[in-house]
C-alpha positions in Angstrom: 77.7 82.3 88.6 77.0 83.7 85.2 79.7 82.8 82.7 78.1 83.3 79.3 78.4 87.1 78.7 79.1 87.9 75.1 79.9 91.6 75.6 81.5 92.9 78.8 82.9 96.4 79.5 85.7 96.7 82.0 86.3 100.1 83.5 89.4 100.6 85.7 89.9 103.3 88.3 93.7 103.6 88.1 93.9 105.6 91.2 92.5 102.7 93.3 93.8 99.6 91.5 97.1 97.7 92.0 99.1 97.7 88.8 100.7 94.4 89.7 97.2 92.8 89.8 95.9 94.3 86.5 96.6 91.3 84.2 95.4 88.8 86.8 92.2 90.8 87.2 91.5 90.6 83.5 92.2 86.8 83.5 89.7 86.4 86.4 87.1 88.6 84.7 87.5 86.6 81.4 86.0 83.5 83.2 82.7 85.3 83.0 82.7 85.8 79.2 84.1 88.0 76.4 85.6 91.4 77.2 85.0 93.8 74.4 85.8 97.1 76.1 88.8 97.7 78.4 89.3 101.3 79.6 91.5 102.7 82.4 90.8 106.2 83.8 93.4 108.4 85.4 95.6 111.5 85.2 98.6 109.8 83.5 100.8 112.8 84.3 100.8 111.9 88.0 104.0 110.2 89.3 101.9 107.5 91.0 100.7 106.4 87.5 103.9 106.7 85.6 104.5 102.9 85.4 101.0 102.2 83.9 101.8 103.1 80.3 103.7 100.0 79.3 101.1 97.7 80.9 98.2 99.4 79.3 99.8 99.1 75.9 100.7 95.4 76.5 97.2 94.5 77.7 95.5 96.6 75.0 93.7 98.7 77.5 92.5 102.1 76.3 93.9 104.9 78.5 91.4 107.7 79.2 93.2 110.9 80.3 91.5 113.1 82.9 93.3 116.2 84.1 92.8 117.5 87.6 91.2 120.8 87.0 91.6 121.8 90.7 94.4 120.7 93.0 93.3 118.2 95.6 90.2 117.3 93.7 90.1 113.9 91.9 87.8 114.1 88.9 88.8 110.7 87.5 85.8 109.1 89.2 83.4 111.5 87.4 85.1 110.7 84.0 84.7 107.0 84.7 81.0 107.5 85.6 80.4 109.5 82.4 82.2 106.8 80.4 80.0 104.0 81.9 76.8 105.9 81.2 77.9 106.5 77.6 78.4 102.8 77.2 75.1 102.0 78.9 73.1 104.2 76.5 74.8 102.4 73.6 72.8 99.4 74.7 75.5 97.0 73.4 76.7 95.3 76.7 75.2 92.8 79.0 77.8 93.1 81.9 79.9 95.9 83.4 83.1 95.3 85.4 84.0 98.2 87.8 87.6 97.8 89.0 88.1 100.0 92.1 88.0 99.9 95.9 86.3 103.3 96.1 82.8 103.5 97.5 82.1 106.5 95.3 81.2 104.0 92.6 78.3 102.6 94.6 75.7 104.9 92.9 77.1 104.0 89.5 76.8 100.2 90.2 73.2 100.7 91.5 72.3 102.7 88.4 73.8 100.2 86.0 72.1 97.3 87.8 68.7 99.0 87.7 69.2 99.1 83.9 69.4 95.3 83.8 73.1 95.0 83.6 75.1 92.3 85.5 77.6 94.2 87.6 80.9 92.7 88.7 83.1 94.7 91.1 86.8 94.0 91.6 88.7 95.6 94.5 90.5 95.1 97.8 88.9 93.6 100.9 88.8 97.1 102.4 86.2 98.1 99.8 83.1 99.5 101.6 80.2 97.1 101.9 78.0 99.5 100.1 79.9 99.1 96.9 80.2 95.3 97.3 76.5 94.9 97.9 75.7 97.1 94.8 77.3 94.5 92.6 76.0 91.1 91.5 79.5 89.6 92.1 82.6 91.0 93.7 86.1 89.8 93.1 88.6 90.2 96.0 91.9 91.0 94.3 93.9 89.8 97.3 92.8 86.3 96.4 94.1 86.7 92.9 97.7 85.5 92.2 99.7 88.3 90.7 102.4 87.5 88.2 105.6 86.6 90.0 108.6 86.8 87.6 110.9 85.1 90.1 108.5 82.2 90.6 108.2 81.8 86.9 111.9 81.7 86.5 112.2 79.0 89.1 109.5 77.0 87.4 111.2 77.3 84.1 114.5 76.1 85.6 112.7 73.1 87.1 110.7 72.3 84.0 113.6 72.3 81.6 116.0 70.4 83.8 118.8 71.8 81.8 121.3 73.9 83.7 123.3 74.7 80.5 120.5 76.8 78.9 121.0 79.8 81.1 124.8 79.7 80.6 124.3 79.4 76.9 122.0 82.3 76.7 124.2 84.5 78.9 127.3 84.1 76.6 128.0 87.4 74.9 130.5 86.1 72.5 130.2 82.9 70.6 130.8 81.5 67.2 128.1 81.5 64.6 127.4 77.9 65.4 127.1 78.6 69.1 124.9 81.6 68.4 122.5 79.3 66.6 122.5 76.9 69.5 121.9 79.8 72.0 119.0 81.0 69.9 117.5 77.5 69.9 117.9 77.2 73.6 116.4 80.6 74.2 113.3 79.6 72.2 113.0 76.6 74.4 113.1 78.8 77.5 110.5 81.1 76.0 108.3 78.2 75.2 108.5 76.9 78.7 107.8 80.4 80.1 104.7 80.6 77.9 103.5 77.1 78.9 103.7 78.2 82.6 101.3 80.9 81.7 99.0 78.3 80.2 99.2 76.2 83.4 98.2 79.2 85.4 95.2 79.8 83.1 94.2 76.1 83.3 94.3 76.4 87.1 92.0 79.5 87.1 89.6 77.9 84.6 89.5 74.7 86.7 88.5 76.6 89.8 85.7 78.4 87.9 84.3 75.6 85.6 84.6 72.4 87.7 81.4 70.4 88.1 80.0 68.6 91.1 82.5 65.8 90.5 85.4 68.2 90.7 86.3 68.1 87.0 86.4 71.0 84.4 85.1 70.4 80.9 87.9 71.1 78.4 85.4 72.4 75.9 84.6 75.2 78.3 88.2 75.9 79.3 89.5 76.2 75.7 87.4 79.3 74.8 88.3 80.9 78.2 92.1 80.6 77.4 91.4 82.0 73.9 89.7 85.0 75.5 92.6 85.7 77.7 95.3 84.8 75.3 94.0 85.1 71.7 97.2 83.7 70.1 96.9 80.5 72.1 97.3 77.4 70.0 98.2 74.0 71.5 100.3 73.2 68.4 102.7 75.9 69.4 103.6 73.8 72.4 103.9 70.6 70.4 100.4 69.2 71.0 97.7 68.6 68.5 94.9 69.5 70.9 94.5 70.9 74.4 93.7 67.4 75.9 97.0 66.2 74.6 98.8 69.0 76.5 96.9 68.1 79.7 97.9 64.5 79.2 101.5 65.4 78.9 101.5 66.6 82.5 100.1 63.7 84.6 101.7 65.2 87.7 99.6 68.3 87.3 96.3 67.0 85.9 94.0 64.1 86.3 92.0 63.4 83.1 88.7 61.7 82.6 86.3 61.0 79.7 82.6 60.5 79.6 79.9 60.2 77.1 78.3 63.3 75.7 75.4 63.6 73.3 75.6 61.2 70.4 79.0 59.6 70.0 80.9 62.7 71.3 83.4 62.0 74.2 83.7 64.8 76.7 87.2 65.3 78.1 87.5 66.9 81.5 90.4 67.4 83.9 91.2 68.0 87.6 94.2 69.9 88.9 96.3 67.9 91.3 97.6 70.9 93.2 
């Protein structure tokens, strides 16, 4: 699998993509390289797309508005094709990601591929074979773990092992001293929530970057996490470096070291679950 693309363009067909999977799809795509363009196409006035706005803003995805000029006719596909061709003629990108389960994008995938682009498709298993086969790689979004807020909350509670945190945060009235304590505990909960996201990314990276021995090189995993989460810094979680963070969770990761070029020691890890 190619994993060294410097400029990838991600084009999303909002009419044929699960909103709940959107962030997870971007995480998966980021294992291939650096995403420089993120665009979602749709008629945002439609009720079916009314919940997309907040996610598009949060994930820094540019929303491309396309009105339906005729009732019953979906022109979003045409807008996405035109957008893809505009990007192609700019000659700046070495990979295109088409997020859709619609076979109408088969000719687009073929055309882009004929131009020397690496084509990655992302859609449901029901996606027609024609579209899948027109891509160099196809991501089945059913296999991608969507963000589960309830599960995250359970993990937070288990990780902190402090039943008093939730009670402290939920108190509406408290003295100034208690308010400071609540704020401190809230920061702890937020930190644990964030580190659960890092654990999820480490799991994705492990599955993509592991070698024949079943270990993933930390030097490859670090840049991937930065691509997905630009503000990531291991020091924010109390660790000088990413290997230190991994070492702090022996129940989750097995760590090994081996000689690299010169005197450089290579650190790699294996997920235990």
